[in-house]
N, C-alpha and C positions, 0 to 999 in steps of 0.2 A: 268242666261243666257240660252236661249233655244238652243236646238240642231238644227243643220243644216238639210236641206232637202236633200233627195237622190232620184234618179229616179227609178221608177218601170215601166216595159215594158210588154205590151201584144203583142206578136208577131202575133197572128192571126188577131187582129184588127189594127195592125200597129200604136199604140199609146203609149205614155209614160206620166207618171204623177210624179210630184215631191211631195213627202210626207215625213213626219218625219220618220226616221229610227227606227224600232222596230223589233228586232230579233225574238221575240216571236209571232208576229202577221203575218199571211199569208194574203197578199193583193190580192184582186180579182178585175178583170176588171169591171168597171161600165157598159160597153157596153155588154159584153158576159158572165160575171160572172165566167170566167176561172181564174185560178191562174196566178198572174203576176210574172215576174222574176225581182229580184233586180239587176239593172244594175250598180249602183254606182253614186256617187255625181258628177263625171266629165263627165257624159254621155250627149251627144248632139244627139237628135233624128234626123234621116233623114226625108225628106218630106214624107208624107204618100203615095204619088203616085210613089215614087222612089223604085220600086219593087226590083231592083238589090241590092240596099243598104240594104234593109230589109232582103234579103236572106243572104247577108254577115253577117249582125248583128245576124241573127238566128244561123248561124254556130258558131260565136264567143260565144254567150251566152250559147248555148247548150254544148259547149266545156268547159265551166266554166270560160271563160275569162270575167273579169269585167272591169268597167271604174271607178276605184277608184283613188282618188288623192294620190300622194306620198308627201313626205316632201318638194320636190322642184318643185311642179307644178302639171301637169296633169297625166294621167294614163300611158303615154309612147306610144310607137308605137302600132297601131292597123291597120290591113289591111282594105282597104276601097273598094276594088273591089273583085268580085268573082274570077277573074284571080289570084290576089295575094293570096287569100285563097287556091285555087287549087294548086298553086306552093308550098305553105308552107305545105299543107297536103301531097303532093307527097314527099317532103323532109322528113317529119316526118315518112312516111311509109318506105322509103328507109333507113333512118338512125336509126330508132328505137327510135327517140326522141318523148316524149309525145306531142300529138297534141296541147294542150293548150300552151305549152312552145314554140313550133315551130311557132304558130300563132303570138306570141308577140315578137319574137326575131327580133332585129333590123338589 
């Protein structure tokens, strides 16, 4: 049985590709040849022209938040707007909670 595919994202080109997961191999973007970020198997890319959604995604992925399936379904809550991201980052600064944890807290 083959392994499932997972998403890799290029934030500068605003594209994602589903490829077999290989921890040892660094994926590069076929458009710009920059390294791609492993986003996870439950990732759904926003439309390329949706700049605000890609900004939100950039914050999430750079904070180490992934879109991996859990035993009971999808990845759980993820902020979808820049406003939600700002609110959660402000909470993280004020409370001392790690940013990645504050971003995914429901």
